[in-house]
N, C-alpha and C positions, 0 to 999 in steps of 0.2 A: 322770540328766536334769537337764539346766542349769537354775538359780535364774531365773527371772522377773526382768527389770530394767527396771520400770516407768518411764514417758516423763513426764516433766516436763510439765505443762498449757500451756505456755509454748513447746513444742518445736511445729514448725509442722506436723510430718507429712507424710503421703506421699498421692498419688492416690485409694488405697486411704480414706484417712481423711478427707481434703477434697473431694476430686474433684481436686485441683489439685496437681501434681508441684512448687510453690511451692516452693523452700527446699530440695527435695533434688533438684537436676539434677545430670546427667550430662556433666560437660566431660572432653573430648578433645583431641587434640591431633591435625592432618595436616601436615605439613611438605611445603615444596619449597624446600630452602635452597639459598640465592647466596652464594659469599662475599661479605661486605661489603656485602649487602644487609639494612636493617634489620628484624626481625618488624613485624606490624599485630596487634593483636587487634581481635575484633568481637563488641563486649557487646551483647545484646539487652535491651530493659526496656519497659514498659508506657508507654502517654502517652494524655492525652485523644483519644478518636476513633483514630489508626492510632498504631501500635508505633513505637518508633525502635531504632537499631542505632548506638551510639559507635564511633567508630576510633579505637583508642588506636595514637601511632607513636611507637615505642621507639629510633629514631634518635636519637643523642647529639645533632645539629644538625637536629632537627626543630624548623618555627616555631609555638611554641603561642600558638592564638589569644588567650587572655587572658594579659593582662600579667603580671608575674610568676611564669609557671608555666615550671618547666623540664620536657624529659622525662625519662621518655616522660608524655605528656600528649593529652588527647582531640583529634584534628585536625578533623574531622567526626562530621555528625549523621544520618545517611540516616532517611529515611519509611519503614517497612514495614505490614507488612499488621497487624489487629487482636491484640491479645495476643504479640507474639512470643514464643518459649522458646527451642526446640531452634536452634542455629548448626552447621555445619559447613563446612571450606575441601577445597575438594578438591586432591589430592597437589599439582597440577600449583601451584598458587597462584595459581591465573588467575580463579577463581569461588567464593563464598561463597554456602550457601543457607541460609535461615530458615524455619523452621518458625511460622507464625502460627496458632494455637490457637485465636483471635476467628473468624476469618472465613473458615478452612480452607482455607489457600491456602500457599501455599511463595514467599516472595521471594528472584529470582536478584541476586545482587550481583556485579558486575565487576569483579576486583582489578587493581591499577597499582601500579607504584613510586611513582608521582607521586598524593598523597591527593588531591588537586581533581579527579585522573578516575578516581577510585573512585565508582561510582553505581551503583544498582538500575536493573537492564534489562527485568526483566520478573516477571510473577505468575502463577504454577500453581496451578488449581487441583485439590484431591485431596481424601480424604474426611474424616470427622468426627474433630475434633478432633488435627490433626497436631502430635507432641511431639518427639521425638529424630529425631536426623538424622542420615547417615552416609554416606561418600562411597566408590566403591569404590576400588581400589588403579589400575585403568586410568581412573580419572576417568570412564568411561562412565554407569553408574548411581548414583541417589541414592536409598537409602532413607529412608522417614518412618515411624513410629511412631504410629497411629492411635489416638483415643479406643474405638474398638470391638471392639479387640481383633484388629487387622491392623496389617500393614506392606505402604505404597503403594512402588510400586520405579517411578523415573523414568528413563525414554532422554532422557540427556543430548542425542542428534542428534536427538528426537522429542518433544519436551516438552508437546506437546498431550495425548501421551497416556500411562497409567501403568497398571499391572498391579498387582492386590492379593493380597497372601499371607495368610490367616486365618491368627494362631499362636494366637489366645486369650487370657482375661486382661487384663491391661491393660498395655500393652509401655510400659517405658519409656525405660532405656539403647540403645543401639544402636552396636556398632563392627562393623566389617569388615577384615576380617583373612584375608587370602589369598583365596581362593576362597570362603570360609563368613562370612555375616554372624550375628552374637548379640544377642540380644536378652534383655534382664532382663524377667520378668513379674512384678509385684510381687503380683499375685492368687491365682498358683497356685506361687509359692515357686519358679522354677525360671528357666533360663537355656534358650531356644529358639536351634538351631541353623540355619540356612538355607545351602541348598547355594544360590551364585550362579548357575550356568553354567544348570540345571535350574530355578531360582526357587522351588524346594519345601522343606520342613520337614523335614530328615532324622533329627532329634533332638530331646528336649527333657530336661534335666539341671537335676536336683534339688539345689537348693543349701542347702534349711532346711525343717522342718517347717510349714505353712500351719497357722491365719492368722498364727503368731507372726513369718515370717519375710518382708522388705521385701527383696529383690535390687534393687539400684539402677544405682547407676556402672558402668561397664563402660573395660578399657583393655587392649590385647594390647601383647605385647612385640615390638621391632623384627623379631623373626625372624618372627612368627606364631605362636607354637610353645604361649604362654601367654596365657590371659586370666586377667584378675583383675576381680573383682565386689566390690564394697560391698553391705551389708545395713545395710537402717535399720530395718528391725522392730524392736517393743519386746521379743519374745525375744532377738533376736540382737542389740543395738543396739551392741555394742563388739565385733563381730565383722565380718571381710574373707575372702571365701573365694574361694582362686584356685585357677582349673582349670588345669589341666596335664594334660600326655603323652595320652591319647587323647581327649582335646576335639574333637581333628579327625578322630577317625578316622569314615571314613563307612561301614564294613562293618554292612551292615543287619543281618547276625547278631548285635551287639554291641547293638544297640538298646532288645531287650527285655530280654535279661538283666540281672540286676541285679548278677551277679558281675563284669561288663563295663565298668560305670558309670566315667567321668571321676575321674582320682583326685581329689579334694576336700581341701585343707589349708585351716585355719584358722588366720588370722591374729588376735592383740589386735591393738587399735587404741589404745586408752585405755590410759594408763600404768596404772591400778590393775586388782587382777587380776580376773579373767573369773568365776571363780567361789572363795566366793560372792561375789552382786551389789555393788557399793559401799552402806555404809549410808545414804550422802547422796544418793543417786541422782543422783549426777553420771555422768551416758551422754555418750558422746563424740559418739553419732549419727552417723557415718560417711556420708558423701554423696556427693561428686565425687570422681575418681581421675584422678590423670595419673602419665606415667612419664618419668624424665630421656633424653635422645634416645640415649645409650649406652643405656639396658635397664638401668643396675643399681640405681637407686632408685624406690620409689613416692613420691608425693605422694598425701595421703588430705585432704580438707576435710572438717572435724568443725562441726556444726550443733547445737548443745544450750544449755541453760541451765538454773544450778542453780536448782530451783524455790524454796526458801527465800531463798537470799541475793541472788537473779535474776543473779550474773552470768554474764558471757558466758563460754562456754567456749571462743569460737573460735579455732583453731588449725588448722593446719598439722602432720600426724603425718609425719615422714622416716620410712621406712625403706628402710635398706641391706639389700639381699635376698641378698648373700652371707653375712652374717653376723647379719643380723636384727635389729641394733642399730637404736635409734628417737630421733628428735630431735624435738624441737616449737617451732614458730614463729608466733606470736600475729599474727594479721591482724582488720584492721576496727577500727571505731570505733561507740559507741553514739548512735543519733540520739535516743532516747524519754527523759521525763524520768522514768518511772516504770514498775513492772513490766507494766501495763497497756498499754504502748505498745513491746510487744517491743523490750528494750534490745537483745537480740542483734542483732549486726550478720547474722547467717546468713548466713556463711560456704560457700556449700554449691558454686560451680562452680570447677572448676581446670583450668589447664592449663599445659604446658611450650612454650616456643619453640624453634628449632633452635638459639639461644645457649644454653639449656638455666635462663634467666628462668621462674621460676614467676608465673602470672597467675592470683587467687582472686576470684572475683564475691563480694561481701557484701549480699545480697539486701535486706536491710532496712534497713543505713547506705546504700546507695545508692552505695557505691564500689566500686573495682576495688583489692586489693592488688595489687604487683609486688615482688620482691624475686629475686636471685642469692646460690642457696646455696654460690658459691663465693667471696664478698666476705661478710666477717664484721665485725663491730660490733667493735673492741678490748674495748669495758669490757663487754661483754657475752657475747663470742663468739660470738654470734648474726647470724644474716644480715641485713642493711637491708631494713627494706620502707617502700616509697614506695605511700602511698595517693591513689588519683586519684577525685575526687567524677565522677563521669558523669550527675549532671543527673536521675537516675530509680532504681528498684530493678531491678537487673539480673539479669533472668531467663534468662542464656543459657546453652542446652543444647545441649555437642557441641563439636565439634573448631572453636575460633573462634581459631586464632592463626595465622600465617602469614605468611613472609619476601617475598612477593608474587611477582608472576612472575619466570621467570629473565630475567635481564640478559648480553648477549656484547657484546663490541668488534668494532668491524669499521673494518678497519686499511686507508686507502687510501693508494696510492703509487703517482707516476708517475714516468716514463723520458724524459726527450725535453721540448720544449715543449709544456707543454698542461696541463690541469687535469681533476680528476672533480669534478661534482656528485652528491650525494645526496639522494635523496626519498622519506621524511620526512628533515630533517635533525636531527642531536642535536648538542647542544652539547659530550656528554661523548664520544662518538663510539661510546655503548653503546644497543643496542636491545633492546626486549622479546623474548620466545623468540616465533618464529612471525612475526615482524615482516618484511613484504616492501620490502625498498627497489630504491628502482631507481635505478642507475647511468647517469651520461653523460658519455660523454670528449668533452672540448672541446680543441682543438688550438689554439695561438697563430696569431699571421697566418703566421708562415714555416714552419708544421708541418702535419704530417695525423698523424689518427689511424693508428693499424698494428693494436695487436690488444691483447686482454686478455690476462691471465694473474692465476693464482690461481685465487678463487672461482667467476671468470669466465675464458669464453673466447669465442676467434672474433675479426670482424672489425667486426662491427656496433657501432657509438656506443654502442649502450644495452645496458643490461644487467639482469637481477632478481636480486636474491641476497636467500632465505629466511635469517632470521637464526635456526637451530637450534645453532648453537654460534659459537665466536669463531671469524671470519674476518679473510681478507686479500686485497686484489684492488690489480693493479698495469696500469696505463692506460699503454704503451708510445707516442711520438709520433715520426718521422721527419720534419727537415729537409728542405725542399724551396725548390730554388732555379729562377730565371727564364730563358729561352730566349728572346729575341727577335728573330726573324728578319722583315728588310728586303727585298725585292725594288726594286731600281732599273729603269724599264723594264716593256714586258710580259713579266711572267713569274712563277713562282711556286717555292716552295722547300715542299716536303713531309718531313718527321721522321717517323722509325723511330726507338724508338714515340712515338704519340703522347702528348701532356705529361697529367699527370693533371690532378681536377678543381680544384685549387688553384687556378683563373685562371693556366691553362697553364704550370704548373710543375712541374719534376721531382723525384723523389726524389735525395736526392745519393749520386754514383757512379754514375748512368744512363748508360751510353755512347749517342750518341740518331746517328745517322746521318742527312745532309742532302744532299737532291737536287735541284738547279736545273733547274728545266722551263720553255723560253719559250714565250711565247705563238705562236699562230700566224702573227703577224705580224714577231717577234722572233726574237734566239739569243740563247744565253747567251754574257756575256764572260767575267768573271770575279770570284773572292771575295773580301772584307773582311771584318774583323774580326777573329775567333776562328778564319776557314779562310783567313785571307791567306797567298798564296804557290801556294796552289793552284788549278792551272787546268784539271782535269776537273769533270763537274758532281757529283761526289757528294764528302763530307766527313763526318769523325768527330769528335763533341765528345762529353769527358767531363765530366758536368755536376757540378764540385767548387766553384761558386760561380756567381753570375747571371753570364750568359752572353751576347754580341748577334751574330749574324753578318749579312751584306750580299752578297747575289747581285744582279751586274749585267747589263741584257739589252739589245741594242741593236734599233731598230724597222724593219720593212718593214711597206707597208701593201698591202690590195687595193684595186683600183678596179670595182667589180661594176656592170654595163653590164647593163641591162634595157629591152627593146622590148616594148610593150604595144599590141596590133593590128595590124593589116598593113604592116610597115616595118623597118626595122634601122638600128643606129647603128656607124658607124667610127670607130674612134681611133689618134691619130697622136701620139707613136710608138707602137709597140708595146710592151706589158710584159714582163719580163726574166723571166729562166727560174724565178722561182720562183712556180709556179703562178698566173702571171696576175697580180703583184704587181710594185710602182715603191718604187724608193727615196725615202725623203723628200725632198718639195722638189722632183720632178718636174713640168713642166707639161705636160700633155694635152689634145690639141683632139681634140671629137667632133664628129660629122656626123652627122645624124639624116634618111632616105632613105624617105618612105613607099612604098607598093604600088600599084598601078596602079587599086583600086577604093578607097583609103583616101586620107586627107591626114594630114600632122603635125597635133598640134593643141598640145603643150605640152609642155617639161622638167619633172620634179622629182627630189627629192634633192640631190645638191650640183650640180646645174643648176638653173635657173627662167629663164623667159620661153617665147614663141611663135615665137625666131629658130631656124632649124635647126640653126645650129653651137654648140658652147659649151666656153671651157677653164677645167681644173681642175688645181689645185696642189696632187702629193700629200702633204700635212703630216698624214695623219691616215687611217685606211683609210675609203672613200666609195663610194656608189653614188650610179647616175646612171639614170633613168628616163627612157624617149622616150614618148608617146603616142600612137597613129594612129587616129582614125576609121571606121568602114566608114559608108554611107549606105543605107537602107533603103525598099520603096516599100509605101502601107499605101490597099488598094483598098475604099471605100464603098458599102452596096446597099440601097435602101430597097422592103420589100413592103406595099402597101396604103397609105393617105393620111395619112403623115408624112413628116418628115424626119433627117436626120441631121447634127451639129454636130460638128467638131474642134478641140482646143483641146491646145496651141499648132497654127499652120495650119504647113505643110511649107515645107521651104525651097525654093530656087530652083532646083533640082537636080531637073528633073522631076518634081516634087512629092513627093519621096522626104525621109525624116527620119534622120537622124544615129543612129549607132546607140546603144542605151542610152535615147534621147527615150523619156519616157513621155509618150502621148497621151491625154486626156481623151476622149471622144465622149459626147453625149448626143443619145439618141431622144424627137422630139417629134413626138405624132401630131396628126392634123388634128381638127376641130371635131366632127364626127361620130365620130371611133376614138378608140382607145387603145392605148399600144402594150403589145403580147402578151411578145415576145421578143427575146433579141441569138442570132446563131449564126454561125459563123467564128471567129476568133479571141475574138469574145466568148462570154458565155451567159448566163444567168438573167432574169428578169423585171424587173428595177431599170433604170430608165431611162437610168443613166449606166455608164458602164464605162473602164476603162483601160488600156490597149496600154503595152507597153514593145518597141521597137522594136528587138530582136536578130535579125532576118530579115523578107523583104518577107510583107505578112500582107494579110487580106481580112476584113471585117464586113460581116453584114448585118442588118438591122432588120427586124420583121414588126408589121404596125397591124391592128387589126380593129375590125369595126361594133360599136353600140353601141345597144339598142334601151331608151324607158323604162316601167316596169308601175308604174302609179297603183293604191293600194288604198285603199278606205273601209269606216268601219266606222259601221253605223245602231244607236244603244243603245248598253248598256255592257258592251265587249267588245274584245277585239284580234286581229291576224293577225300571224302570226309568218310571213317567206319562206325557204325556204334552197334554193339558198345565199344568203348576204345578198346586194344587188346591189354592183355592184363602184365604184370613186371617183368613176366619170362622172355625179354628180346623180343618184345612184339607179337608173342603167339597168345591164341585163346584156349581155354578149357575147351576138350573133346566135345563132340556135341553143341558146340555154339552157335548160333545162328544170327548171321553177320550183315547187317545190311549198309551195304556202298550208296555213297550218291556221290557222281559229278557235276563240279560245279566250276563252269567254265571262267576267263578270267577276263578284263571287262572290256578286253578288244576280240575276244574268242567267242564260236560257240561248241556247243557238244555234238561232236559226231556221229561215236559208237562205242560199245565194249567190244572184252577178245581177253581170252584167257577162260576164264574159270564164271565170267557172264559174257553175254550176248545181246543183241539188238542196238537200239537207239532211245531209248529211255533212260531217263539219266539216273535212275535207280534201281539197286540188283540187291537181291540175296543170297548170300553165300553161307549154305551148313559145314562147319568145319569139324568133319568127317576124318581129314589127312590135312596135309601141308598145301597149300592150294595158291597158286598166281592170277591176278587180275589186271589189265589194259586199258587205260580212257583215252579216247583220240580226242583231240580239239582243234579246230580250224580259225585262224587270226580274221579280225574284223579291225578299222580303225576309224577314229573320231577326226570329224574335221569342223573346229568352234571358228565361226563366224563374227568380227566384234566391229560395229560402226563405231567412230568416236565421230560425235557431233550430229549435226542433223541430216542424216543420208540414211541410206539400207542399203545391205549387199543380196544378189540373187546367186542362186547354186545352180546349175542344170551338168548333169540329171540332179534328182532331187534326191536326200540319201536315203536309207533303206531304211527297216523297220526298226532296228535296231539301235531305238536313240540316235536317231544324227549319224550313225557310222555307213562309213562304204567298206566294201569287200576289198582286199588288198589290191592292187594296182590297175583302181577306177579312176580315169581322167575326167577330172569337174571343172569346166568353165566357170568364173566368178566375176559379177558386170556390177560396179559400183554407181548408184544414183542420188546424187546427192537432194535434200531438202530446195521447197520455192526460194529460199534466205540463204543457200548455202551453195559452197563451191565444193569439188573434191580435191583434194590435195595430195593423197599419195597412199599406195600403199606399203603396210610393213609386215613384218613372220615370214609364212611361205611362198610368199609376193610380194614384189617389191616395182617401184616407179608409178608415174604417174597416170599410165594409160587406164582408164576405166575398167577393161579385160584383164583378165589373168586366168591363167590353165594350170590345176596344181594335178598332177598323180598322186594317190592316196597308197604309199607303200610304207607307211606309218602314220601315227596323230599328229594332227599338222593343225596350226593354228592360223588365223588371215585377218590383219586389222586395215580398216580403210579410215580414212581420217578426213572431215568436211569441216570446214570454216565459214563463222558467222559472217555477215557483210556489215560493216560499222561505217558512220556519217560521224562529221565534225557539224558542230553548235557555236558559233562566232556571236559574242557577244558585246557590244558598246553602250556609251551615255554621252548624251550629251546633257549637261547643266549642272548641279551638285547634286546628286545621289548615286545611288549601285542599285543591280538587279540579284535578287537572291535566287538560286537555281536546285532545283531537287527534281532527282537525285543527282547527284554529282557525276562526273563523266569519266573513265576508266581511260586512265593516259591521254587523256584529251579526247575521248570519243566516246558516242554511243553507239546502240545494238540499234541494228534497222528494226523500225517497228514500236523503239520505247516512247512511252510520251515521257515529255519532259515539262516539270511546270516552273514558270517562269513570276517573281515579285518584283514589280517596282518599288526601291525604299527611299523616298525624298530626303537629302538633308536639313537640318534644321533652319528654316528661312527658304526653303524651295517647297513646289509641290510637284506632282507630276503632272505632266503636258499629256503625252502619247506613245504610241506602239509604233514602232516603222519598220519594212522588211518584211518577216516571214511571221511576224504578230503585227495587228491593228487595232484601231480603236483608244478611247482614253482611260477605261477602265485598268485598275492598276495591278490586275494579275491577265495571265495568259500560259495557252499550253501549247506547245508545240511538240509534232510527232514526226520522228527522226526516221521520213523515207529515203531522204538524199540530205548531204550536205545543207546547213542552214544558217542565216544571218538574222539577229534581231536587236535592234537601235530602240533605249528608252529616253527618252528627253524630259528634261524639268527644267521648270520655270519657275526663277526668284522671285521670293514675296516680301514686299518692302514692310518691316516693322513700325507699327502706329508710333505717332508722336505722343511722350511723355507731358503729363501735365504740367502746366508754369506756375501758375497762380493759385491763391488758396484756393477760391473758388472752386476750381477746376478740380485741385484734388479731392475737394470736399464731393463734387459731383461724379468725379471717379470712385469714389469710396462707395456711395451710394447703390453705383451701379454692377460694382463686384459685390458688395454683402446681397443686390440684390438677386443678382446670379446664383450665388453658390447654393448648392444643392444640400451642405454637410451643416449640419447645425453646431458644429463645431471649429467650423473654418476659420472664423473673425469672432477676436474678443468680443465677449458677451457686453461688458460697457463701450465698446464701440458701436454695436448695434442700438443699445439705449442712449446715445452720445445723440447720432442720428436722428432715431426717432422723434427725440427732444426737438433737435435741431429745425426738420421738417413744421412740428407744432409750433415753435416759437416765431417762425418765419410766417406764417399765416397769421398769425395773432398780430404781430406788427406791423404786417401791410395794413389790417383791417384798420389798428388803433391809427395810422398814419392818413384813412382816408377820411377817419369820422371829422367833423367840421372843429377846431381847435384840437384836433388830438397828436399834430405836430408839434405845438406852438407848448404843451402841455410839460413841464419842467421833469416830468417822469419820465417824458418818451427818451430824453437823450439820455438820461442813464439805464433806459433798458435798452437802448441801442448801444452802448457802451461795454454792457453786461453781454448782448448777442456779440459784437464785434470780439469781444474777449474770447469767448465761449468760439468762435470759427478759429481764432490763434491757436488757443488749446488744440483744437480739434486736427489741426493741422501739423502741431508737434507731438501730435500723438500721446497729448494729455486728456485722455479720452473721460476720465473722472470728472477734472476739473472743467471741461467744455460741457459736460450734462449737467452740473450746478448753474454755469454762467448763462445756457439755455434755458434752463427754467425759472432763473429768478428773473430773465428778458420776459419771457412766458407769462408769469406771476404779474410783472408790473404792467403787460400791455392789458392783460383780463382788466388789472384796476381801473385801469383809463376808460377802458371800456364801459364799465359799468356806471362808471362816474358822470357818463352820458344819457338825458333820460332818452327812453325808449330804446337802447341799446342793450340787448341781452348779451350776457359772456356765455361764450360756448363751455362745453363741458368739460370738466377734468380730464385731462387728456394722458394722465399717469399711467 
């Protein structure tokens, strides 16, 4: 049986002791090594409000923001969530993940080789108290240990959702090795193994005997065949457990058989022998663990203080795995001036970067120490340690170093005259892995882009390259030469093949076939330029330079003669044999001869004027037109009383018009007629018509007689006639049947017809065979409009007639105003006046009468007694409420008072009341003063008050976590001290006085708000009391209450 190794009271403890893993954080390394790239370290620490992550750049050329600093140094500080602890960098080196225990979130940091581009890109909410973090080797999953005994698994591609794997106990360290995830459980002294593909627990491996064993830090070797675990428990505070061999065995048959448990090898971390424990209690307290990139050495951060001398034992133990040899490197500096301010730098976190450098986070010192194991100080033969102040207490927990995202070189080459543009640009030619680069090939003025080669292909001038490796691209450009073709005369030159898109240029070496084609009035004569001496119409040219070619053509001109109308054109001399063409310069005499029914009008084109002969000189292709005009007769006829006028008048040729003449005809009726319609070459009823003389034509205009219809109304009404009369002064065409409709006004009724109509039916039909008269008679009716305003009504006697509430003229009507049950009649307006409820109205016109009724109102008086007020809803209008309205009252006591009771029109002790306003009412609310409780005066009273407040709090975040843990340890130490004092010889034991002093120091610290110190003092008293109890035979110490 191993001898117990008591921990010094300054030791920071584990979460099983203090509720936090402050001072015992496991720091792992996830590498994404790139040759020549400098590593970054991401170190978390708490701050007021949100937490911080300091970014350390190890590049020898890094620019430190503080004057006088040299690399490595802090180059950037990022704001993350509350109380950040765990940090993990994915194997690709592109993202870092920070667990924020104070606000249950994980911050995601995008990593770049340029420190200014390293930013926090999002925050992911997870379960309660996230702590340790690890990333799967394929970068796809993020594993987060939660304080409720589970592990959250975040899918990187869908980070809005996560799954939860229950593991039990208190998850501390996490490491992902291959397809397995290993979680140290400090509560149950075991390592939980999770299968990554199935997201399930497949094994729980015991690494010590609870409650004395506290497995913490984890690291896997590069081949993932071994996992190393630190143990910081006070019973095994000097040990590290190494899990090897069947640790990753997934055979279910081996899980429950203790004979097949994984092989556990125990290594000693402290330079002192394990058994017996050192007499001066100088434990090493191993916490963080890391491994060299080649897997040959382990680095263990030790976090302990000598309780008697207060000497900081901060050191890194270097274990060479091949022979088990050890070396020690001191790190960290103290900050506190006395044992009560934790002089230990508390070196807890440790990691290695791809170059082999070692980073150590010194929590209480607020620094990070960096050393290269291969660089030794000649005077001490020990590594040279550089300590960096980060401005806060680093609580980094996880893989916190990386070389940053990989970078690859993109080499661009051009062949020929042109250039390549890259977007985005790069000064060094290197790009981060995954960057999409768009390349654009731009030829010079005398070149054309031909094709890509290398990482690009094709002939399109743009190309996209994804930088997943070093790549090279070549753009080839071809020289272009211009071919200038010039035709002289009427003709053209065709080139095969056609020139390229570059302004009529050809690629060098192209053979071009030229063909000379004369115009319709020309013939090919000869070539000059690059085709000189060739007389045939085709020529071949090889484009080895800029070239010009000219083709000459001789002109022939055509004379086109066109007669329009009945006539002909004669030409002297006749045209030559070339399809009616004349040689240039020929003078041709033209003569126009009209037909028997036409006359020559004029020339157009190359000739002009009205003389029948014209001369044309052929110096170009020409056309001549001779126009001949025909003559046509227009016959006009009228039917009825009216005439037809024609404009223009016909010519002297027997009343005929030249062809194409537009003649406007106008029909004018006699005084008793109207124009009815056209027929013949015109149609319709409009009095004017236009006729184009393209043949002999005839037109007839018809006129119709009209009769007047006189309509007369007697009384308020109107007469509507269908159809409406014509435009001739209200007259109708003879024979028209007109339907008349009598419509009374709104205050009248139709009585009867007279004249050409008779009877009392409102419609009548009149045939228009002569002028006629019709009279319609209407009798008046008047409306009486009655309007009550408010709650009441108006009755009328007698009742109105059937005509929409109207009365015959002269009717005497008696009106009576009747108020509603909650109203009173206040007076008449309109055709009535006064306040008497009855009124007589004589109906000699349309009239209106209004009766006004007013609602009853009551007053509600509110008073208070004591300190308080009364809330009222709804509020009164001008201090009054309408009868029957329900008013809700609320009694509101002020601070230090409480509601007593209602009086008046409300009663009882309930703080609400409803009043119905049927009369004026009064309500009084009484309030009673409540005396405040007396404040605690002694330290014991303050502790009791804190215990009551923490126990009564329903919110887990209402009180400081360290306060809760200090109160728990206060209760446990109180019990153990009482038991030790009660035992024979217990109070006289010299250790009892020390335990009582530590207990009283803890009470003083607790009352002064120094919760962390109080927790340590209580723990020391608790531990000493247990030792006193165990020293007496037959006395069993109580279980570990951590």
